[in-house]
SEKOLSE-66036 format. One line per 5 residues: number of its first residue (from 1); their letters; for each residue x, y, z of N, C-alpha, C. Coordinates in Angstrom, 3 decimals. Layout:
N
NUM = a = X,Y,Z,X,Y,Z,X,Y,Z | ...;
This chain:
283
1 = xxxxx = 151.287,119.997,17.639,151.755,121.370,17.866,153.280,121.413,17.683 | 153.787,122.365,16.969,155.220,122.494,16.739,155.928,122.846,18.031 | 157.007,122.119,18.313,157.749,122.336,19.557,158.655,123.552,19.429 | 158.636,124.416,20.427,159.492,125.598,20.385,160.950,125.194,20.527 | 161.839,126.077,20.071,163.268,125.798,20.163,163.703,125.620,21.610;
6 = xxxxx = 163.111,126.454,22.506,163.496,126.361,23.923,163.119,125.008,24.496 | 161.927,124.504,24.151,161.501,123.204,24.672,162.359,122.100,24.098 | 162.645,122.175,22.784,163.492,121.168,22.151,164.866,121.133,22.790 | 165.438,122.316,23.031,166.749,122.371,23.680,166.705,121.772,25.061 | 165.596,122.049,25.784,165.467,121.507,27.138,165.408,119.995,27.127;
11 = xxxxx = 164.690,119.423,26.136,164.594,117.975,26.044,165.950,117.364,25.690 | 166.679,118.027,24.805,168.028,117.559,24.486,168.894,117.570,25.732 | 168.709,118.626,26.553,169.497,118.731,27.778,169.182,117.611,28.742 | 167.920,117.231,28.807,167.533,116.145,29.701,168.171,114.843,29.256 | 168.170,114.579,27.941,168.825,113.380,27.417,170.310,113.406,27.737;
16 = xxxxx = 170.933,114.581,27.595,172.344,114.718,27.906,172.631,114.321,29.336 | 171.775,114.780,30.259,171.985,114.466,31.667,171.822,112.981,31.940 | 170.886,112.332,31.235,170.716,110.899,31.420,171.963,110.145,30.974 | 172.520,110.596,29.861,173.755,109.974,29.382,174.895,110.256,30.334 | 174.985,111.523,30.775,176.062,111.899,31.685,175.974,111.127,32.987;
21 = xxxxx = 174.746,110.767,33.386,174.565,110.056,34.640,175.219,108.700,34.626 | 175.475,108.110,33.441,176.132,106.820,33.375,177.609,106.939,33.717 | 178.199,108.111,33.431,179.613,108.311,33.682,179.845,109.124,34.937 | 178.814,109.794,35.424,178.941,110.642,36.611,177.566,111.108,37.007 | 177.474,111.906,38.074,176.155,112.301,38.552,175.654,113.610,37.955;
26 = xxxxx = 176.418,114.264,37.108,175.967,115.490,36.471,175.896,116.668,37.407 | 176.432,116.541,38.611,176.341,117.614,39.596,177.012,118.870,39.076 | 176.329,120.005,39.257,176.877,121.283,38.828,176.573,121.634,37.395 | 175.768,120.790,36.693,175.424,121.058,35.306,173.969,121.462,35.201 | 173.653,122.302,34.205,172.258,122.683,33.999,171.604,121.702,33.032;
31 = xxxxx = 170.363,122.002,32.600,169.602,121.088,31.760,170.215,120.901,30.378 | 171.154,121.764,30.014,171.856,121.628,28.746,173.261,121.081,28.919 | 173.587,120.610,30.138,174.891,120.035,30.390,175.987,121.050,30.603 | 175.604,122.327,30.786,176.595,123.366,31.015,176.706,123.634,32.506 | 177.857,124.140,32.952,177.977,124.487,34.374,176.911,125.491,34.778;
36 = xxxxx = 176.280,125.266,35.943,175.271,126.185,36.442,175.927,127.461,36.928 | 175.420,128.600,36.432,175.969,129.885,36.856,175.650,130.130,38.325 | 176.552,130.768,39.028,176.339,131.053,40.436,175.088,131.921,40.607 | 174.259,131.540,41.589,173.060,132.315,41.865,171.867,131.943,41.008 | 171.962,130.850,40.220,170.819,130.401,39.428,170.569,128.932,39.718;
41 = xxxxx = 169.375,128.492,39.411,169.031,127.083,39.607,168.325,126.584,38.361 | 168.740,125.423,37.859,168.170,124.840,36.652,167.509,123.511,36.997 | 166.409,123.199,36.321,165.595,122.043,36.659,165.171,121.354,35.380 | 165.105,120.019,35.381,164.572,119.293,34.245,163.057,119.403,34.271 | 162.466,119.928,33.190,161.043,120.222,33.151,160.424,119.792,31.836;
46 = xxxxx = 159.113,119.743,31.823,158.359,119.717,30.579,157.360,120.864,30.662 | 156.838,121.274,29.520,155.998,122.477,29.457,154.544,122.165,29.778 | 154.308,121.543,30.933,152.942,121.304,31.393,152.852,121.685,32.863 | 151.635,121.982,33.307,151.462,122.536,34.643,151.920,121.580,35.739 | 151.646,120.295,35.606,152.026,119.360,36.662,153.536,119.325,36.853;
51 = xxxxx = 154.270,119.328,35.756,155.729,119.329,35.843,156.239,120.611,36.484 | 155.643,121.744,36.111,156.051,123.027,36.694,155.711,123.068,38.180 | 154.544,122.546,38.546,154.175,122.501,39.963,155.151,121.632,40.749 | 155.420,120.439,40.233,156.243,119.477,40.962,157.701,119.903,41.067 | 158.199,120.615,40.053,159.625,120.922,40.004,159.987,122.365,40.344;
56 = xxxxx = 158.999,123.277,40.292,159.287,124.687,40.572,158.436,125.210,41.723 | 157.130,125.213,41.541,156.257,125.846,42.538,156.338,125.168,43.898 | 156.234,123.844,43.933,156.227,123.151,45.225,157.581,123.200,45.930 | 158.681,122.783,45.292,159.948,122.749,46.033,160.628,124.098,46.211 | 160.348,125.069,45.341,161.079,126.339,45.375,160.182,127.483,45.841;
61 = xxxxx = 159.078,127.702,45.130,158.254,128.884,45.388,157.435,128.770,46.669 | 156.929,127.572,46.955,156.055,127.438,48.117,156.811,127.434,49.432 | 158.129,127.528,49.395,158.882,127.736,50.633,158.405,129.032,51.295 | 158.136,130.046,50.479,157.608,131.318,50.986,156.115,131.468,50.682 | 155.718,131.088,49.468,154.337,131.321,49.019,153.432,130.176,49.452;
66 = xxxxx = 153.168,130.123,50.747,152.319,129.065,51.282,151.621,129.562,52.540 | 150.408,129.076,52.778,149.714,129.350,54.025,149.283,130.793,54.198 | 148.936,131.108,55.425,148.389,132.419,55.734,149.357,133.571,55.546 | 150.658,133.289,55.560,151.642,134.354,55.391,152.157,134.498,53.983 | 151.520,133.850,53.011,151.994,133.914,51.629,152.040,135.353,51.128;
71 = xxxxx = 153.178,135.808,50.587,153.268,137.191,50.085,152.197,137.478,49.040 | 151.544,138.632,49.186,150.494,139.082,48.273,149.333,138.090,48.198 | 149.228,137.216,49.208,148.152,136.230,49.204,148.307,135.151,48.147 | 149.458,135.098,47.481,149.680,134.135,46.401,150.269,132.850,46.980 | 149.429,131.837,47.117,149.873,130.529,47.598,150.200,129.663,46.393;
76 = xxxxx = 151.402,129.106,46.375,151.845,128.319,45.229,152.011,126.846,45.568 | 151.321,126.386,46.614,151.264,124.960,46.887,150.350,124.301,45.858 | 150.401,122.966,45.789,149.681,122.241,44.744,148.173,122.445,44.805 | 147.624,122.642,45.992,146.174,122.770,46.121,145.654,124.113,45.621 | 146.504,125.146,45.649,146.011,126.503,45.431,146.570,127.213,44.207;
81 = xxxxx = 147.739,126.805,43.728,148.476,127.638,42.779,147.721,127.949,41.500 | 147.138,126.945,40.843,146.513,127.199,39.546,145.405,128.234,39.647 | 144.548,128.085,40.653,143.401,128.990,40.783,143.787,130.393,41.234 | 144.994,130.552,41.784,145.448,131.875,42.191,146.369,132.521,41.158 | 146.677,131.787,40.095,147.569,132.301,39.054,146.843,132.631,37.760;
86 = xxxxx = 146.150,131.671,37.202,145.651,131.777,35.823,144.438,132.699,35.740 | 144.616,133.785,35.013,143.541,134.752,34.807,143.286,135.667,35.981 | 144.152,135.622,37.001,143.956,136.415,38.217,144.874,137.640,38.180 | 144.334,138.785,38.516,145.108,140.023,38.486,146.206,139.998,39.544 | 147.354,140.524,39.202,148.434,140.675,40.169,148.027,141.668,41.248;
91 = xxxxx = 148.446,141.401,42.463,148.162,142.332,43.552,149.032,143.578,43.441 | 150.280,143.409,43.036,151.197,144.550,42.936,150.835,145.462,41.765 | 150.475,144.849,40.627,150.100,145.622,39.431,148.793,145.037,38.903 | 147.646,145.494,39.415,146.359,144.870,39.073,146.001,144.885,37.590 | 146.645,145.737,36.813,146.345,145.771,35.382,146.982,144.611,34.628;
96 = xxxxx = 147.828,143.835,35.294,148.520,142.705,34.671,148.084,141.424,35.359 | 147.735,140.421,34.565,147.365,139.126,35.118,148.613,138.366,35.565 | 148.480,137.617,36.625,149.605,136.788,37.068,150.019,135.824,35.970 | 149.036,135.147,35.369,149.268,134.327,34.181,148.189,134.683,33.166 | 148.619,135.199,32.039,147.700,135.531,30.944,147.857,134.461,29.877;
101 = xxxxx = 146.924,133.525,29.781,147.072,132.420,28.836,147.356,132.900,27.417 | 148.369,132.293,26.803,148.749,132.646,25.446,149.678,133.827,25.331 | 149.984,134.495,26.447,150.771,135.727,26.391,151.777,135.782,27.545 | 152.882,135.040,27.436,153.854,135.032,28.536,154.487,136.385,28.811 | 154.711,137.201,27.775,155.351,138.498,27.987,154.517,139.407,28.885;
106 = xxxxx = 153.205,139.266,28.815,152.318,140.084,29.639,151.745,139.302,30.818 | 152.457,138.271,31.221,152.122,137.517,32.429,153.064,137.950,33.533 | 152.498,138.371,34.661,153.313,138.950,35.732,154.319,137.951,36.282 | 153.965,136.676,36.302,154.891,135.690,36.842,156.178,135.645,36.029 | 156.071,135.780,34.717,157.272,135.786,33.874,158.094,137.042,34.137;
111 = xxxxx = 157.432,138.169,34.263,158.152,139.411,34.552,158.895,139.326,35.882 | 158.276,138.676,36.869,158.937,138.529,38.175,160.095,137.534,38.099 | 159.913,136.448,37.379,160.966,135.443,37.275,162.154,135.953,36.462 | 161.878,136.794,35.467,162.956,137.327,34.626,163.552,138.610,35.186 | 162.905,139.201,36.189,163.484,140.352,36.870,163.233,141.691,36.234;
116 = xxxxx = 162.167,141.820,35.419,161.890,143.129,34.822,160.483,143.621,35.134 | 159.893,143.133,36.221,158.586,143.636,36.638,158.716,145.072,37.119 | 157.648,145.836,36.961,157.685,147.248,37.328,157.772,147.461,38.832 | 157.339,146.480,39.610,157.282,146.619,41.066,157.956,145.423,41.717 | 158.692,145.681,42.792,159.203,144.600,43.616,160.447,143.918,43.066;
121 = xxxxx = 160.874,142.903,43.797,162.130,142.215,43.508,161.918,141.048,42.553 | 163.017,140.611,41.985,162.994,139.418,41.159,162.707,138.204,42.042 | 162.034,137.214,41.483,161.705,135.993,42.193,162.479,134.809,41.605 | 162.793,133.795,42.406,162.595,133.679,43.852,163.375,134.757,44.615 | 162.748,135.281,45.637,163.307,136.421,46.352,164.700,136.103,46.886;
126 = xxxxx = 165.674,136.938,46.522,167.040,136.764,46.984,167.836,135.697,46.266 | 167.209,134.991,45.303,167.883,133.946,44.564,168.043,132.668,45.381 | 168.635,131.622,44.788,169.089,131.572,43.402,167.914,131.639,42.432 | 168.136,132.297,41.290,167.086,132.506,40.315,167.008,131.332,39.343 | 165.858,131.177,38.731,165.702,130.138,37.718,166.488,130.516,36.468;
131 = xxxxx = 167.057,129.522,35.815,167.773,129.790,34.573,166.786,130.135,33.464 | 167.317,130.722,32.403,166.480,131.073,31.250,165.841,129.827,30.654 | 166.568,128.692,30.655,166.010,127.452,30.118,164.807,126.987,30.930 | 164.899,127.115,32.267,163.779,126.705,33.113,162.579,127.616,32.899 | 162.826,128.913,32.856,161.735,129.861,32.633,161.084,129.629,31.273;
136 = xxxxx = 161.874,129.162,30.301,161.318,128.948,28.962,160.222,127.887,28.962 | 160.305,126.917,29.864,159.252,125.915,29.947,157.969,126.525,30.510 | 158.109,127.427,31.476,156.940,128.115,32.016,156.344,129.013,30.938 | 157.213,129.678,30.186,156.753,130.490,29.059,155.966,129.626,28.058 | 156.507,128.448,27.750,155.852,127.592,26.762,154.491,127.125,27.257;
141 = xxxxx = 154.396,126.784,28.541,153.106,126.386,29.117,152.083,127.514,28.974 | 152.490,128.750,29.247,151.589,129.898,29.101,151.227,130.101,27.636 | 152.216,129.984,26.741,151.953,130.133,25.304,150.957,129.088,24.816 | 150.975,127.917,25.435,150.056,126.838,25.061,148.652,127.047,25.614 | 148.436,128.165,26.320,147.116,128.447,26.864,146.991,128.215,28.348;
146 = xxxxx = 148.114,127.866,29.020,148.136,127.634,30.464,147.087,126.614,30.907 | 147.053,125.431,30.282,146.050,124.435,30.675,146.347,123.873,32.064 | 145.310,123.389,32.767,145.530,122.807,34.096,146.191,121.442,33.989 | 146.526,120.876,35.136,147.105,119.541,35.163,146.071,118.505,34.756 | 146.532,117.351,34.334,145.622,116.293,33.900,144.703,115.844,35.025;
151 = xxxxx = 145.161,115.968,36.266,144.332,115.551,37.403,143.064,116.391,37.508 | 143.112,117.621,36.988,141.927,118.478,37.023,140.810,117.897,36.163 | 141.179,117.229,35.073,140.172,116.598,34.223,139.487,115.458,34.966 | 140.262,114.736,35.772,139.683,113.644,36.550,138.701,114.185,37.581 | 139.032,115.327,38.180,138.129,115.940,39.142,136.809,116.323,38.484;
156 = xxxxx = 136.870,116.735,37.232,135.665,117.182,36.531,134.642,116.063,36.372 | 135.098,114.815,36.465,134.191,113.685,36.328,133.452,113.386,37.633 | 133.881,114.011,38.727,133.265,113.783,40.019,131.983,114.620,40.137 | 131.229,114.368,41.195,130.033,115.151,41.467,130.416,116.604,41.655 | 129.634,117.503,41.087,129.917,118.932,41.143,129.999,119.415,42.600;
161 = xxxxx = 131.082,120.105,42.894,131.231,120.608,44.247,132.476,121.458,44.404 | 132.730,121.892,45.622,133.865,122.745,45.952,135.056,121.875,46.347 | 136.235,122.227,45.833,137.437,121.478,46.186,138.354,122.250,47.127 | 138.213,123.581,47.164,139.114,124.346,48.013,138.592,125.771,48.197 | 138.866,126.331,49.382,138.541,127.724,49.679,139.760,128.367,50.323;
166 = xxxxx = 140.150,129.538,49.827,141.305,130.271,50.361,140.952,131.743,50.496 | 141.117,132.336,51.702,141.465,131.698,52.970,140.239,131.086,53.619 | 140.487,130.249,54.644,139.383,129.668,55.385,139.732,129.671,56.875 | 138.927,128.992,57.655,139.091,129.040,59.106,140.251,128.202,59.623 | 140.922,127.460,58.734,141.981,126.558,59.185,143.227,127.290,59.669;
171 = xxxxx = 143.447,128.499,59.167,144.606,129.271,59.614,144.378,130.752,59.318 | 144.885,131.630,60.179,144.736,133.069,59.926,145.655,133.518,58.798 | 145.301,134.641,58.174,146.175,135.255,57.179,146.857,136.463,57.803 | 148.070,136.723,57.359,148.882,137.762,57.999,148.654,139.148,57.430 | 147.825,139.228,56.395,147.518,140.518,55.787,146.155,140.408,55.120;
176 = xxxxx = 145.587,141.537,54.774,144.297,141.522,54.107,144.391,140.699,52.825 | 143.556,139.667,52.645,143.657,138.856,51.435,143.236,139.651,50.198 | 144.013,139.583,49.101,143.622,140.277,47.879,142.271,139.806,47.367 | 141.977,138.500,47.572,140.706,137.942,47.167,140.431,136.691,47.972 | 139.160,136.334,48.067,138.768,135.034,48.592,138.508,134.169,47.375;
181 = xxxxx = 139.153,133.001,47.315,139.046,132.129,46.152,138.301,130.860,46.517 | 137.268,130.559,45.742,136.507,129.319,45.913,136.701,128.505,44.635 | 137.330,127.333,44.776,137.637,126.503,43.616,136.639,125.352,43.508 | 136.030,125.214,42.333,135.093,124.135,42.051,135.781,123.094,41.169 | 135.213,121.905,41.105,135.810,120.868,40.264,135.256,120.869,38.843;
186 = xxxxx = 134.258,121.718,38.582,133.706,121.852,37.240,133.418,123.320,36.957 | 133.283,123.647,35.683,133.078,125.039,35.300,131.717,125.547,35.754 | 131.716,126.789,36.217,130.492,127.415,36.702,129.654,127.953,35.545 | 128.350,127.976,35.768,127.445,128.646,34.849,127.489,130.136,35.187 | 128.178,130.905,34.368,128.410,132.317,34.673,127.126,133.135,34.638;
191 = xxxxx = 126.110,132.645,33.958,124.851,133.390,33.907,124.160,133.417,35.270 | 124.588,132.551,36.179,123.986,132.483,37.508,124.690,133.382,38.523 | 125.748,134.073,38.077,126.587,134.815,39.017,126.445,136.315,38.782 | 126.072,137.023,39.827,125.938,138.472,39.794,127.208,139.088,40.388 | 127.943,139.906,39.627,129.192,140.490,40.145,129.009,141.327,41.406;
196 = xxxxx = 127.774,141.779,41.668,127.527,142.626,42.831,126.840,141.861,43.978 | 126.903,140.539,43.945,126.106,139.737,44.883,126.857,139.318,46.142 | 128.051,139.833,46.353,128.851,139.413,47.510,129.090,140.575,48.468 | 129.336,140.227,49.703,129.763,141.214,50.695,130.582,140.496,51.748 | 131.290,141.290,52.532,132.134,140.756,53.608,131.686,141.397,54.908;
201 = xxxxx = 131.589,140.595,55.941,131.194,141.089,57.254,132.326,140.883,58.252 | 132.580,141.915,59.044,133.501,141.755,60.182,132.665,141.411,61.399 | 133.038,140.347,62.079,132.234,139.808,63.161,132.924,139.948,64.503 | 132.136,140.019,65.543,132.670,139.906,66.895,133.079,138.444,67.084 | 134.359,138.178,67.387,134.808,136.785,67.463,134.152,135.987,68.579;
206 = xxxxx = 133.625,136.657,69.576,132.989,135.960,70.690,131.508,135.686,70.428 | 130.769,136.729,70.093,129.321,136.585,69.940,128.891,136.279,68.513 | 129.751,136.590,67.537,129.383,136.417,66.139,128.535,137.548,65.594 | 128.319,138.580,66.407,127.525,139.719,65.957,128.253,140.480,64.846 | 127.497,141.016,63.898,128.078,141.765,62.786,128.495,143.146,63.269;
211 = xxxxx = 129.781,143.453,63.141,130.295,144.755,63.545,130.357,145.730,62.374 | 130.543,145.195,61.197,130.699,146.055,60.017,130.372,145.245,58.775 | 129.687,145.859,57.813,129.410,145.228,56.527,130.211,145.951,55.446 | 130.945,145.184,54.660,131.858,145.740,53.671,131.472,145.253,52.280 | 131.433,146.149,51.307,131.102,145.721,49.944,132.224,144.886,49.339;
216 = xxxxx = 131.860,144.057,48.387,132.833,143.234,47.675,132.309,143.009,46.262 | 133.165,142.567,45.385,132.734,142.248,44.029,133.168,140.823,43.694 | 132.530,140.254,42.709,132.759,138.865,42.333,133.313,138.814,40.917 | 134.252,137.913,40.702,134.796,137.709,39.359,135.102,136.231,39.165 | 134.984,135.785,37.932,135.424,134.445,37.531,136.447,134.652,36.422;
221 = xxxxx = 137.704,134.200,36.604,138.716,134.418,35.570,138.270,133.867,34.222 | 138.513,134.631,33.173,138.085,134.212,31.838,138.767,132.926,31.402 | 139.961,132.663,31.934,140.707,131.468,31.555,140.474,130.297,32.495 | 139.693,130.513,33.560,139.470,129.439,34.524,138.091,129.602,35.154 | 137.087,128.995,34.544,135.714,129.137,35.026,135.399,128.234,36.209;
226 = xxxxx = 136.431,127.585,36.748,136.240,126.772,37.952,136.573,127.560,39.218 | 137.077,128.769,39.059,137.488,129.579,40.214,136.575,130.787,40.364 | 136.029,130.948,41.549,135.197,132.097,41.884,135.994,132.994,42.821 | 136.146,134.268,42.473,136.933,135.205,43.265,136.027,136.272,43.864 | 136.172,136.493,45.158,135.463,137.575,45.845,136.508,138.587,46.279;
231 = xxxxx = 136.406,139.793,45.754,137.413,140.824,45.980,136.902,141.849,46.992 | 137.582,142.019,48.133,137.229,143.136,49.023,137.475,144.456,48.300 | 136.616,145.428,48.514,136.801,146.716,47.845,137.886,147.554,48.501 | 138.276,147.191,49.734,139.417,147.846,50.363,140.056,146.885,51.347 | 141.244,147.220,51.796,142.001,146.329,52.676,141.246,146.076,53.975;
236 = xxxxx = 141.341,144.846,54.461,140.672,144.454,55.697,141.642,144.595,56.874 | 141.201,145.279,57.905,142.015,145.423,59.109,141.980,144.114,59.896 | 142.877,143.925,60.860,142.835,142.697,61.652,141.463,142.475,62.270 | 140.991,141.251,62.201,139.673,140.933,62.738,139.171,139.599,62.230 | 137.948,139.281,62.602,137.283,138.023,62.242,136.231,138.333,61.180;
241 = xxxxx = 136.252,137.600,60.056,135.419,137.947,58.909,134.687,136.733,58.348 | 133.625,137.043,57.616,133.008,136.042,56.771,132.627,136.690,55.445 | 132.771,135.914,54.380,132.380,136.373,53.049,131.088,135.674,52.664 | 130.113,136.447,52.218,128.809,135.914,51.846,128.501,136.237,50.398 | 127.679,135.381,49.797,127.300,135.612,48.403,125.897,135.091,48.152;
246 = xxxxx = 125.153,135.846,47.368,123.811,135.453,46.958,123.891,134.859,45.562 | 123.199,133.764,45.323,123.214,133.120,44.015,121.852,133.268,43.344 | 121.833,132.991,42.042,120.600,133.139,41.287,119.583,132.059,41.635 | 120.072,130.934,42.158,119.183,129.853,42.539,119.239,129.642,44.049 | 118.135,129.347,44.670,118.158,129.067,46.112,119.007,127.851,46.448;
251 = xxxxx = 119.173,126.944,45.480,119.932,125.714,45.736,121.436,125.955,45.792 | 121.904,127.085,45.286,123.340,127.368,45.319,123.905,127.636,43.941 | 125.148,127.196,43.732,125.844,127.434,42.470,125.527,126.329,41.469 | 125.542,126.680,40.190,125.233,125.710,39.141,126.414,125.573,38.187 | 126.602,124.353,37.684,127.591,124.152,36.637,126.911,124.249,35.282;
256 = xxxxx = 127.658,123.982,34.228,127.113,124.150,32.881,126.055,123.107,32.539 | 125.971,122.044,33.345,124.960,121.007,33.117,123.725,121.200,33.981 | 123.731,122.268,34.780,122.582,122.532,35.633,122.644,121.878,36.994 | 123.711,121.133,37.287,123.868,120.561,38.616,124.204,121.671,39.601 | 123.790,121.526,40.851,124.012,122.575,41.834,124.893,122.090,42.982;
261 = xxxxx = 125.547,123.054,43.619,126.359,122.791,44.805,126.135,123.953,45.762 | 125.793,123.656,46.988,125.476,124.694,47.968,126.476,124.687,49.108 | 126.561,125.835,49.803,127.389,125.972,50.988,126.468,125.897,52.216 | 125.938,124.710,52.482,125.012,124.608,53.594,123.698,125.308,53.261 | 123.046,125.846,54.291,121.760,126.522,54.103,121.973,128.022,53.941;
266 = xxxxx = 121.166,128.630,53.083,121.230,130.073,52.895,120.629,130.781,54.106 | 121.108,132.012,54.370,120.540,132.784,55.472,119.234,133.446,55.033 | 118.680,134.290,55.894,117.384,134.905,55.602,117.425,135.820,54.382 | 118.631,136.266,53.989,118.772,137.113,52.801,119.074,136.301,51.547 | 119.070,134.966,51.680,119.378,134.117,50.534,120.855,134.049,50.221;
271 = xxxxx = 121.707,134.353,51.216,123.155,134.361,51.017,123.785,133.108,51.629 | 124.855,132.656,50.979,125.638,131.537,51.488,126.952,132.065,52.061 | 127.401,131.490,53.167,128.700,131.849,53.731,129.771,131.110,52.933 | 130.569,131.864,52.190,131.582,131.275,51.324,132.869,130.954,52.068 | 133.202,131.795,53.045,134.442,131.597,53.793,134.361,132.349,55.115;
276 = xxxxx = 134.949,131.766,56.141,135.125,132.434,57.425,136.618,132.419,57.727 | 137.180,133.562,58.047,138.628,133.629,58.214,139.009,134.759,59.154 | 140.258,134.717,59.608,140.798,135.743,60.496,141.979,136.423,59.845 | 142.010,137.738,59.948,143.179,138.524,59.561,143.888,138.908,60.843 | 145.141,138.446,60.982,145.913,138.697,62.186,147.263,139.282,61.806;
281 = xxx = 147.838,140.038,62.716,149.217,140.497,62.546,150.102,139.401,63.135 | 150.661,138.583,62.257,151.450,137.444,62.717,152.901,137.841,62.926 | 153.590,137.180,63.882,155.012,137.509,64.112,155.859,137.086,62.932;
């Protein structure tokens, strides 16, 4: 694949810093060896997801975008970021995907990082902002199709199953989650999934009795068939909830090879509990 000018320049900058490190520590210089402009931050990167996670999302973005209080439900820690970004609609502007593979200009994350999104502030919130050179690596990764990290391929060799659920019972969320995300280690057989097969129940936290049944819809991002998204049809008020889903097979979910993975035993309606979580008003 032909290397873009931005990536080539970034690699030249990295070599420059290695050379500069022999004579000094390079402090105050960006990836091209130029003084860093006030209010911006530059990072040595490569145009792959693991590098972006390790150098941008984890140390910078997940300071705020982590756990139950993550803004817009977007968690950018290593366990959650890919499945909440690629092919997933933005909460602020649902007509735009957070990451649209092959199309960085129409990816909401780029619009937020560059400061021209239609809604909200430039990210990282309040700065320092990423330099254009750093953003160019994220752009290049998206242009390349936004592939997952190499570790995801290793997971695919494991027995078919669930690797992560967001949100879950481990911690409350501070606002109604835009979606419940169930991440699998292998691609799902989409023919087994009915978009109308999910619902959300608000439960009495003491007795577990159902207080309210709420409709929901199901989606699998076109660019990431390992992520199952359950979308509430409206915002959830503070309370205790569970998300349920009915599958085409009594055994549970199927991958493309016909292997199945279940969430325990199905209830009397043939539904599996996908997630149990609390929506709380956190301080």
